[in-house]
C-alpha positions as CSV (number, residue, x, y, z in Angstrom):
1,X,82.0,96.2,114.0
2,X,84.3,93.5,114.4
3,X,87.6,95.7,115.4
4,X,90.9,94.8,113.7
5,X,93.5,95.6,116.5
6,X,95.6,92.6,115.5
7,X,98.8,94.6,114.8
8,X,101.6,93.6,116.4
9,X,102.8,96.2,119.3
10,X,106.2,95.3,118.9
11,X,106.8,95.6,115.4
12,X,109.2,98.8,114.2
13,X,107.5,101.9,114.2
14,X,110.4,104.1,112.7
15,X,110.4,104.3,109.1
16,X,107.4,102.0,108.8
17,X,104.8,104.0,106.2
18,X,101.6,104.2,107.0
19,X,98.9,101.5,106.6
20,X,96.6,101.8,103.4
21,X,93.2,101.8,105.4
22,X,92.3,102.1,109.1
23,X,90.2,98.5,109.4
24,X,90.4,97.7,106.2
25,X,89.1,97.9,102.5
26,X,85.0,97.2,103.5
27,X,85.3,98.3,106.9
28,X,86.6,102.0,106.1
29,X,84.2,101.8,102.9
30,X,80.9,101.3,105.1
31,X,82.4,103.2,108.2
32,X,83.5,106.3,106.3
33,X,80.3,106.9,104.4
34,X,79.6,104.0,102.1
35,X,76.4,102.6,104.0
36,X,74.6,105.7,103.6
37,X,75.1,104.6,99.7
38,X,73.2,101.5,100.6
39,X,71.0,102.3,103.0
40,X,69.1,105.6,101.7
41,X,67.6,103.6,98.6
42,X,66.5,100.9,101.0
43,X,64.5,103.5,103.1
44,X,62.3,104.9,100.2
45,X,60.9,101.0,100.0
46,X,60.0,101.2,103.8
47,X,56.6,102.4,104.3
48,X,56.2,105.9,106.6
49,X,54.2,103.7,109.2
50,X,57.2,102.0,110.3
51,X,59.2,106.0,110.8
52,X,58.2,104.6,114.6
53,X,59.7,101.8,115.5
54,X,63.0,103.2,113.6
55,X,62.3,105.9,115.2
56,X,62.8,103.7,118.5
57,X,65.9,102.1,117.2
58,X,67.7,104.7,116.1
59,X,67.3,106.2,119.7
60,X,69.1,102.9,120.8
61,X,71.8,103.5,118.1
62,X,72.3,106.9,119.2
63,X,73.2,105.9,122.7
64,X,75.6,103.0,121.0
65,X,76.8,105.4,118.5
66,X,75.9,109.0,118.9
67,X,76.7,109.9,122.3
68,X,80.2,107.8,121.9
69,X,81.1,109.8,119.6
70,X,80.6,113.0,121.4
71,X,82.1,111.5,124.4
72,X,85.3,110.2,122.8
73,X,86.0,114.0,121.8
74,X,85.6,114.7,125.6
75,X,88.4,112.1,126.2
76,X,90.6,113.5,124.0
77,X,90.7,116.9,124.0
78,X,90.5,116.6,127.9
79,X,93.4,114.3,128.6
80,X,96.3,116.0,129.6
81,X,95.0,119.5,129.3
82,X,96.7,121.1,131.7
83,X,100.0,120.5,129.6
84,X,98.2,121.4,126.2
85,X,97.3,124.7,127.7
86,X,101.0,125.5,129.2
87,X,102.0,125.0,125.3
88,X,104.4,121.6,126.5
89,X,105.3,120.3,122.9
90,X,102.6,122.8,120.9
91,X,103.1,125.8,119.5
92,X,102.1,128.6,120.7
93,X,98.8,129.3,118.1
94,X,97.6,125.7,119.4
95,X,98.0,126.4,122.8
96,X,95.7,129.5,122.7
97,X,93.4,127.5,120.9
98,X,93.1,124.6,123.0
99,X,92.6,127.0,125.7
100,X,89.7,129.0,123.4
101,X,87.8,125.8,122.6
102,X,88.5,124.1,126.3
103,X,87.4,127.1,128.9
104,X,86.3,130.1,127.2
105,X,83.7,128.4,124.7
106,X,82.1,126.5,127.4
107,X,82.6,129.3,130.3
108,X,80.4,131.8,126.9
109,X,78.2,129.0,126.6
110,X,77.0,128.2,130.5
111,X,77.2,132.3,130.8
112,X,74.3,132.4,127.7
113,X,72.2,129.7,128.9
114,X,72.2,130.9,132.5
115,X,71.0,134.4,131.5
116,X,67.8,133.4,129.3
117,X,66.8,130.9,131.8
118,X,67.0,133.5,134.4
119,X,65.3,136.4,132.1
120,X,63.3,133.1,130.6
121,X,63.7,134.8,127.1
122,X,62.8,132.0,125.3
123,X,63.2,133.5,122.2
124,X,67.2,133.8,122.9
125,X,67.2,130.6,123.6
126,X,65.7,129.2,120.6
127,X,67.9,131.5,118.4
128,X,71.0,128.6,120.1
129,X,69.1,126.2,118.7
130,X,69.5,127.4,115.0
131,X,73.4,128.4,115.7
132,X,73.5,124.4,116.7
133,X,71.8,123.5,113.5
134,X,74.6,126.2,111.3
135,X,77.8,124.4,113.4
136,X,76.3,120.8,112.9
137,X,76.3,121.3,109.1
138,X,79.7,122.8,108.8
139,X,81.1,120.7,111.2
140,X,79.5,117.7,109.1
141,X,81.6,118.7,105.8
142,X,84.5,119.4,107.5
143,X,84.6,116.2,109.1
144,X,84.2,114.6,105.4
145,X,86.9,116.9,104.2
146,X,88.7,115.7,106.8
147,X,88.0,111.9,106.0
148,X,89.2,112.6,102.3
149,X,92.1,114.4,103.4
150,X,93.3,111.2,105.8
151,X,92.6,108.6,103.4
152,X,94.8,110.2,100.9
153,X,97.4,109.9,103.6
154,X,96.7,106.5,103.9
155,X,97.0,105.5,100.3
156,X,99.7,108.0,99.3
157,X,97.4,110.0,97.2
158,X,98.2,113.0,98.0
159,X,96.5,116.9,97.0
160,X,98.3,119.9,96.3
161,X,97.4,123.3,97.6
162,X,95.0,124.1,94.7
163,X,93.0,120.6,95.0
164,X,92.2,120.9,98.4
165,X,91.1,124.9,98.1
166,X,88.9,123.7,95.9
167,X,87.3,121.0,97.9
168,X,87.3,123.2,100.5
169,X,85.5,126.1,98.8
170,X,83.1,123.4,97.0
171,X,82.0,122.1,100.7
172,X,81.6,125.4,102.4
173,X,79.5,126.2,99.3
174,X,77.1,122.7,99.9
175,X,76.7,123.4,103.2
176,X,75.7,127.7,102.8
177,X,73.0,126.2,100.4
178,X,71.6,123.3,102.7
179,X,71.2,125.9,105.1
180,X,70.0,128.5,103.2
181,X,67.2,125.8,102.0
182,X,66.6,125.0,105.7
183,X,65.9,128.1,106.7
184,X,63.2,128.5,103.7
185,X,61.6,125.8,104.2
186,X,61.3,125.8,108.0
187,X,61.0,129.6,109.5
188,X,60.1,128.2,112.9
189,X,59.8,125.0,114.9
190,X,60.1,123.5,118.4
191,X,63.1,121.9,119.1
192,X,62.8,119.7,122.9
193,X,59.4,122.2,123.9
194,X,60.9,125.9,123.2
195,X,60.3,127.7,119.6
196,X,63.1,128.2,117.5
197,X,63.0,130.6,114.5
198,X,64.5,130.5,111.6
199,X,66.4,133.6,109.9
200,X,65.0,134.3,106.9
201,X,67.3,135.0,103.4
202,X,65.9,136.7,100.0
203,X,65.6,134.4,97.4
204,X,68.3,135.8,95.0
205,X,70.8,135.1,97.9
206,X,69.6,131.4,97.7
207,X,70.1,131.8,93.7
208,X,73.6,133.2,94.3
209,X,74.2,130.2,96.2
210,X,72.8,127.4,93.8
211,X,75.1,128.4,91.2
212,X,78.1,128.6,93.3
213,X,77.4,124.6,94.7
214,X,76.7,123.4,91.4
215,X,79.3,125.1,89.4
216,X,82.0,123.9,92.1
217,X,80.5,120.5,92.3
218,X,81.6,121.1,88.7
219,X,85.3,122.2,89.5
220,X,85.7,119.5,92.1
221,X,84.7,116.9,89.7
222,X,86.7,117.9,86.8
223,X,89.7,118.5,89.6
224,X,89.6,115.0,91.0
225,X,89.2,113.6,87.2
226,X,92.9,115.8,86.0
227,X,94.0,114.1,89.5
228,X,92.9,110.4,89.0
229,X,95.0,111.0,85.5
230,X,97.9,112.3,87.2
231,X,98.2,109.3,89.5
232,X,97.8,106.6,87.2
233,X,94.3,106.0,87.7
234,X,94.4,105.9,91.0
235,X,92.3,107.9,93.6
236,X,91.2,107.8,97.5
237,X,88.0,106.8,96.7
238,X,87.0,105.4,100.6
239,X,87.5,109.0,100.9
240,X,86.3,110.2,98.4
241,X,83.1,108.3,99.3
242,X,83.2,110.3,102.5
243,X,83.0,113.5,101.3
244,X,80.2,113.2,99.1
245,X,78.3,111.3,101.7
246,X,79.1,114.2,104.0
247,X,78.7,116.9,101.9
248,X,75.2,115.8,99.4
249,X,73.5,113.3,101.3
250,X,74.2,114.1,104.6
251,X,73.6,117.6,104.3
252,X,72.4,118.7,101.1
253,X,69.2,116.3,100.5
254,X,68.8,115.7,103.9
255,X,65.3,116.1,103.9
256,X,64.7,114.2,100.7
257,X,63.3,111.3,103.5
258,X,62.0,111.9,106.9
259,X,63.4,108.6,107.8
260,X,66.9,109.4,106.5
261,X,66.8,112.5,108.9
262,X,67.1,109.8,111.2
263,X,69.8,107.5,110.2
264,X,72.1,110.4,108.9
265,X,73.4,111.5,112.6
266,X,74.3,107.8,113.3
267,X,76.2,107.5,109.6
268,X,78.0,110.5,110.6
269,X,79.3,109.6,114.5
270,X,80.2,105.8,112.7
271,X,82.6,108.0,110.4
272,X,84.1,109.8,113.3
273,X,84.5,106.7,115.3
274,X,86.4,105.3,112.3
275,X,89.2,107.5,112.7
276,X,88.7,108.1,116.7
277,X,89.2,103.9,117.6
278,X,92.1,103.7,115.3
279,X,93.5,107.2,116.6
280,X,93.1,105.6,120.2
281,X,94.0,102.3,119.6
282,X,97.8,103.9,117.6
283,X,97.9,105.5,121.3
284,X,97.8,102.4,123.3
285,X,99.8,100.8,121.4
286,X,102.5,103.2,122.3
287,X,102.4,102.2,125.9
288,X,105.3,100.2,127.3
289,X,103.3,97.5,128.3
290,X,101.4,97.2,125.1
291,X,101.9,93.8,124.2
292,X,102.3,92.1,128.0
293,X,99.0,89.7,128.8
294,X,96.9,92.0,131.2
295,X,96.2,91.1,134.8
296,X,94.3,89.1,136.0
297,X,94.6,86.3,133.6
298,X,91.4,85.8,133.2
299,X,91.4,88.6,131.0
300,X,94.0,87.3,128.9
301,X,91.6,86.0,126.7
302,X,90.7,89.9,125.2
303,X,94.6,89.6,123.9
304,X,97.4,92.0,124.4
305,X,97.1,94.9,127.3
306,X,96.5,97.5,124.3
307,X,93.3,95.8,123.6
308,X,92.1,95.8,127.1
309,X,92.7,99.7,126.9
310,X,91.4,100.7,123.5
311,X,87.7,98.4,125.2
312,X,87.8,100.3,128.1
313,X,88.3,103.9,125.7
314,X,84.9,102.8,124.1
315,X,83.1,101.2,127.1
316,X,84.1,104.7,128.6
317,X,82.8,106.4,125.8
318,X,79.3,105.0,126.2
319,X,79.4,105.9,129.9
320,X,80.3,109.3,129.4
321,X,77.7,109.8,126.4
322,X,74.8,108.7,129.2
323,X,76.2,110.9,131.3
324,X,75.9,113.8,129.3
325,X,72.6,113.6,127.2
326,X,70.4,111.4,130.2
327,X,71.3,111.4,133.4
328,X,72.6,115.0,133.6
329,X,69.9,116.3,132.4
330,X,67.5,114.1,134.1
331,X,69.2,114.9,137.1
332,X,68.9,118.7,136.8
333,X,65.0,118.7,136.2
334,X,64.5,116.5,139.1
335,X,66.6,119.4,141.3
336,X,65.9,122.7,140.0
337,X,62.6,123.9,139.5
338,X,61.9,126.2,136.5
339,X,58.7,127.2,134.7
340,X,57.3,124.3,132.7
341,X,54.8,126.2,131.6
342,X,57.3,128.5,130.1
343,X,60.1,126.6,128.6
344,X,58.0,122.6,128.5
345,X,59.5,119.7,130.5
346,X,62.8,119.1,128.5
347,X,64.5,122.7,128.9
348,X,67.9,121.2,130.7
349,X,67.8,117.6,127.7
350,X,67.0,121.1,125.7
351,X,70.6,123.0,127.2
352,X,72.7,120.2,128.0
353,X,72.2,118.9,124.0
354,X,72.6,122.0,122.3
355,X,75.8,122.7,124.5
356,X,77.5,119.6,123.2
357,X,77.1,119.7,119.5
358,X,78.2,123.0,119.8
359,X,81.6,122.8,121.8
360,X,82.0,119.6,119.3
361,X,82.6,121.8,116.8
362,X,85.2,124.0,118.9
363,X,86.6,120.6,120.4
364,X,87.0,118.8,116.6
365,X,88.4,122.0,115.2
366,X,91.7,122.3,117.6
367,X,92.0,118.5,118.2
368,X,92.2,117.6,114.5
369,X,94.1,120.2,113.2
370,X,97.5,120.1,110.7
371,X,100.2,120.6,112.8
372,X,99.2,119.2,116.3
373,X,101.7,117.0,117.0
374,X,99.1,113.8,118.6
375,X,97.7,113.6,115.2
376,X,100.6,113.3,112.9
377,X,101.9,111.1,116.2
378,X,99.2,108.3,116.1
379,X,96.6,108.8,113.1
380,X,98.8,108.1,110.1
381,X,100.5,104.8,111.5
């Protein structure tokens, strides 16, 4: 998808209201979640014989979309990390959150995986897979809520505190129900050759979760109707599409079609990239020489320097994603001997994938918090 990076870097910044879209009405709709409503019906028409080719296609998409989405979070989080943990321009609470997510969390996970591998405790490592699925679902619904808030700010269609609480309660209710359903449907399985186990929950807990999810969904619909009336028939529709897709299509009914399970991670990643690319564009436009032609002159065909820097950020994310998800675990597998009869042939791929997925949740939980000065400065221009 072509990015609209043509905004004049010399345009006045102070007093300029936020734009109505991240990239445009159609691009925002498709990237934030609307593409799910187009793709899912089509998948029901695809014969199961095509599951193999689709899986192979999604492997390629992973390199282009999924892996960069993880890598971009590291690029942004650890940029000027020393200044962040020193509290230079950040309040005490945010400073501690940066230190915890950036230092303590990866250290704890590294020790956990080292202990599990050193003691050949495959059951302990298997619980890490369940933890990943837990945090991934939580991350999906929180991102959907965040996309709605971003679009609400861009459209000037705000939600009050009570509305936000309702949206969050519904997010958590749907997520918990989906997690309980998965634990009921899948009691054990294999992930990269390692056995993992889910947590059995009594049926009455799932019944309560169903009631909570249905009730909160109904209350959310009533709230949106009320908000629509108060806004004179206006809502942040692309944000609502992102919220609905994240909660219901990507989490609650993710297992409705085996082919759909292959596509959902890419759609979630695309949703994330829409915000990150706009954010990074605004970061680069804020540099003093952003509007100048790049050097050497042959690169001037790509436009001003800030466009070239954004492109470098995207390419760097793709390279970092390949390094983290493919090259590093491949090298570790080749260099470090371990008992493949116990752990299988993909131990380091298992560890790296879970490490990045879980750590990604903690990074985002800090970076995109309300009150982060970088978010307020660069995201809503």
